[in-house]
C-alpha positions as CSV (number, residue, x, y, z in Angstrom):
1,M,88.5,77.4,97.1
2,N,91.5,75.3,97.6
3,E,93.2,78.1,99.5
4,K,95.6,77.2,102.3
5,I,94.8,78.5,105.7
6,L,97.7,78.2,108.3
7,V,96.2,77.4,111.7
8,V,98.7,78.0,114.5
9,D,97.6,76.9,117.9
10,D,99.0,74.6,120.5
11,D,95.5,73.4,121.6
12,V,94.8,70.1,119.8
13,N,91.2,70.2,120.2
14,I,90.8,73.7,118.7
15,C,93.1,72.8,115.8
16,E,90.9,69.7,115.1
17,L,87.7,71.6,115.2
18,L,89.1,74.4,112.9
19,R,90.4,71.7,110.5
20,L,87.0,70.1,110.1
21,Y,85.2,73.4,109.5
22,L,87.7,74.7,107.1
23,T,87.9,71.5,105.2
24,K,84.1,71.5,104.9
25,E,84.2,75.1,103.5
26,G,86.7,74.1,100.9
27,F,89.9,75.4,102.4
28,I,93.1,73.5,102.9
29,P,94.0,73.8,106.6
30,V,97.8,73.5,107.5
31,I,98.0,72.9,111.3
32,L,101.1,74.0,113.3
33,N,101.6,74.1,117.0
34,D,104.5,76.5,117.6
35,G,105.6,80.0,116.6
36,I,108.9,79.1,114.9
37,A,107.3,76.5,112.7
38,A,104.7,79.1,111.7
39,V,107.3,81.7,110.6
40,E,108.9,79.0,108.5
41,A,105.6,77.8,107.0
42,V,104.6,81.2,105.7
43,E,107.6,81.1,103.3
44,V,107.2,77.4,102.4
45,Q,103.5,76.9,102.3
46,K,102.4,80.2,100.9
47,P,99.0,80.2,102.7
48,A,96.2,82.6,101.8
49,L,95.8,83.5,105.5
50,V,97.3,82.9,108.9
51,L,95.0,82.1,111.9
52,L,97.5,82.8,114.7
53,D,97.0,82.2,118.5
54,V,98.8,84.5,120.9
55,M,100.0,82.0,123.4
56,L,102.4,79.7,121.6
57,P,105.6,77.8,122.6
58,K,108.9,78.9,121.2
59,L,107.7,82.2,119.8
60,D,104.4,83.8,120.9
61,G,101.8,85.1,118.4
62,W,103.0,88.8,118.9
63,Q,106.4,87.8,117.8
64,V,105.3,85.7,114.9
65,C,103.1,88.5,113.6
66,R,105.9,91.0,113.8
67,K,108.3,88.6,111.9
68,I,105.7,87.9,109.3
69,R,105.1,91.5,108.8
70,Q,108.8,92.1,108.0
71,N,108.5,90.3,104.8
72,S,104.8,89.7,103.9
73,D,101.4,91.3,103.6
74,I,99.5,88.0,104.1
75,P,96.3,88.5,106.0
76,I,96.6,87.6,109.8
77,I,93.8,86.9,112.2
78,M,94.9,86.8,115.8
79,I,93.2,84.4,118.3
80,S,93.5,84.9,122.0
81,A,91.8,84.3,125.3
82,K,92.7,87.9,126.2
83,G,89.8,90.2,125.2
84,E,91.1,93.4,126.7
85,T,91.2,96.4,124.5
86,F,95.0,96.7,124.9
87,D,95.5,93.3,123.4
88,K,93.3,94.0,120.4
89,I,95.1,97.3,119.7
90,L,98.5,95.6,120.1
91,G,97.5,93.0,117.6
92,L,96.3,95.6,115.1
93,E,99.4,97.7,115.6
94,L,101.6,94.7,114.9
95,G,99.9,94.3,111.6
96,A,97.0,91.8,112.3
97,D,93.9,92.3,110.1
98,D,91.4,91.0,112.6
99,Y,91.2,89.7,116.3
100,I,89.1,87.0,117.7
101,V,88.6,86.3,121.4
102,K,88.3,82.8,122.8
103,P,86.0,81.0,123.3
104,F,84.7,81.3,119.8
105,E,82.3,79.6,117.4
106,A,84.0,77.8,114.5
107,K,81.4,79.2,112.1
108,E,82.2,82.8,113.1
109,V,86.0,82.1,112.6
110,V,85.4,80.8,109.1
111,A,83.1,83.8,108.3
112,R,85.8,86.2,109.4
113,I,88.4,84.4,107.4
114,K,86.2,84.8,104.3
115,A,85.6,88.4,105.1
116,V,89.3,89.1,105.5
117,L,90.2,87.2,102.2
118,R,87.6,89.3,100.4
119,R,89.2,92.4,101.7
120,S,92.7,91.4,100.9
121,V,92.0,91.1,97.2
122,A,93.0,94.4,95.6
123,P,90.2,95.8,93.3
124,V,90.8,95.5,89.5
125,A,91.0,99.1,88.2
126,E,90.2,100.0,84.5
127,Q,91.9,103.3,85.0
128,P,94.9,104.2,87.1
129,K,93.7,105.5,90.6
130,E,96.1,108.0,91.9
131,V,95.9,111.2,93.9
132,S,98.8,113.5,94.4
133,Y,99.5,116.5,96.7
134,D,102.7,118.3,97.7
135,K,105.4,115.6,98.2
136,L,102.7,112.9,98.3
137,S,101.5,110.4,95.8
138,I,99.0,107.5,96.5
139,N,98.3,104.9,93.8
140,I,96.1,102.1,94.3
141,T,96.5,100.7,90.9
142,N,99.9,99.4,91.8
143,Y,99.5,99.9,95.6
144,E,102.3,102.4,95.9
145,L,102.8,105.3,98.4
146,R,105.4,107.8,97.5
147,V,106.6,110.4,99.9
148,N,109.1,113.1,98.9
149,G,109.6,111.1,95.6
150,E,110.6,107.9,97.6
151,S,108.5,104.7,97.7
152,V,107.3,104.2,101.3
153,Y,106.0,100.8,102.5
154,A,102.3,100.8,103.6
155,P,100.1,97.7,103.9
156,P,97.1,97.6,101.5
157,K,94.4,98.7,104.0
158,E,96.6,101.6,105.2
159,L,97.0,102.8,101.6
160,E,93.3,102.3,100.9
161,L,92.4,104.5,103.9
162,L,94.8,107.2,103.0
163,F,93.6,107.1,99.3
164,H,90.0,107.3,100.4
165,L,90.5,110.4,102.7
166,A,92.9,112.1,100.2
167,S,90.3,111.6,97.4
168,N,87.8,113.5,99.5
169,P,89.9,116.4,100.7
170,N,88.4,118.4,103.6
171,R,85.6,116.0,104.0
172,V,85.1,114.7,107.6
173,F,84.5,111.0,107.9
174,T,83.2,109.3,111.0
175,R,85.0,106.1,112.1
176,D,82.0,104.0,111.3
177,Q,81.8,105.5,107.7
178,L,85.4,104.7,107.1
179,L,84.9,101.1,108.4
180,D,82.0,100.8,106.0
181,E,83.6,102.4,102.9
182,V,87.3,101.1,103.3
183,W,86.9,97.8,105.2
184,G,83.4,96.9,104.0
185,F,80.1,96.3,105.7
186,D,81.0,92.8,106.7
187,Y,84.1,93.8,108.8
188,Y,83.9,92.4,112.3
189,G,86.3,94.9,113.9
190,D,85.5,98.0,115.9
191,S,86.3,101.8,115.3
192,R,89.7,101.5,117.0
193,T,90.9,99.8,113.9
194,V,90.6,103.1,112.2
195,D,92.6,104.9,114.9
196,V,95.3,102.4,114.7
197,H,95.7,102.8,111.0
198,I,95.6,106.6,111.2
199,K,98.3,106.4,113.8
200,R,100.6,104.4,111.5
201,L,100.0,106.7,108.6
202,R,100.8,109.7,110.7
203,E,104.1,108.1,111.6
204,K,104.9,107.7,107.9
205,L,103.7,111.2,106.9
206,E,104.8,113.4,109.9
207,G,106.4,116.7,108.8
208,V,106.3,115.9,105.1
209,S,104.3,119.0,104.1
210,D,102.6,122.0,105.6
211,R,100.0,122.1,102.8
212,W,98.0,119.0,103.9
213,E,97.6,116.9,107.1
214,L,95.6,113.9,108.4
215,K,93.5,115.8,111.0
216,T,91.4,114.5,113.9
217,V,88.0,116.1,114.2
218,W,87.3,115.5,117.8
219,S,84.2,113.6,118.7
220,V,83.5,113.0,115.0
221,G,86.3,111.4,113.0
222,Y,89.0,112.2,110.5
223,K,89.7,114.3,107.4
224,F,92.5,114.9,104.9
225,E,92.9,118.6,105.3
226,T,94.3,120.7,102.5
227,K,95.5,124.2,103.1
228,D,95.6,127.1,100.6
229,M,99.1,128.5,100.3
């Protein structure tokens, strides 16, 4: 593999355990113990993924995640002793790709790293894949979202979710279906992941057009609803 994994945790024992397991699986672990060093290392080391503890000296994991997301789409897995739903949702809203609660099995962490890395690789398309509606264009060949003719930043998974819904207008998808079809069957997250991504997309698309909308179908899921004009 020879892919670098940035492990950011101030617990020396955890770092050593993860170093051993990651090395065994063919990864190159880069161990850091504080938040400021982590932000700097993303630019210098160019890792394939960041394994990021929440409770860190200098900058906590939330701050680190936010700073990384300002400039990079690198996959991030948050690690925390806090297992409350609020903390998981906060991590996802800040741009994390997955969330692991301590204590954990090192084998599970490695499995999640592999799953996130698989999902982060954009599919190779033989033909351009684009759907367009009034004032909206979604292209997953070059991973571009255009709103009102302007390019709008959207992380890959947000864009894939929107593309999937918009490619099937007026079809209702359950959250579990979207997890299967967009994230993949090996995803370890829960259905709230979908809710978080829909919320982010709505913030980008609010008020753009009255000909379509991302609509919640209560007790079921979501659909991209188009309207006859």
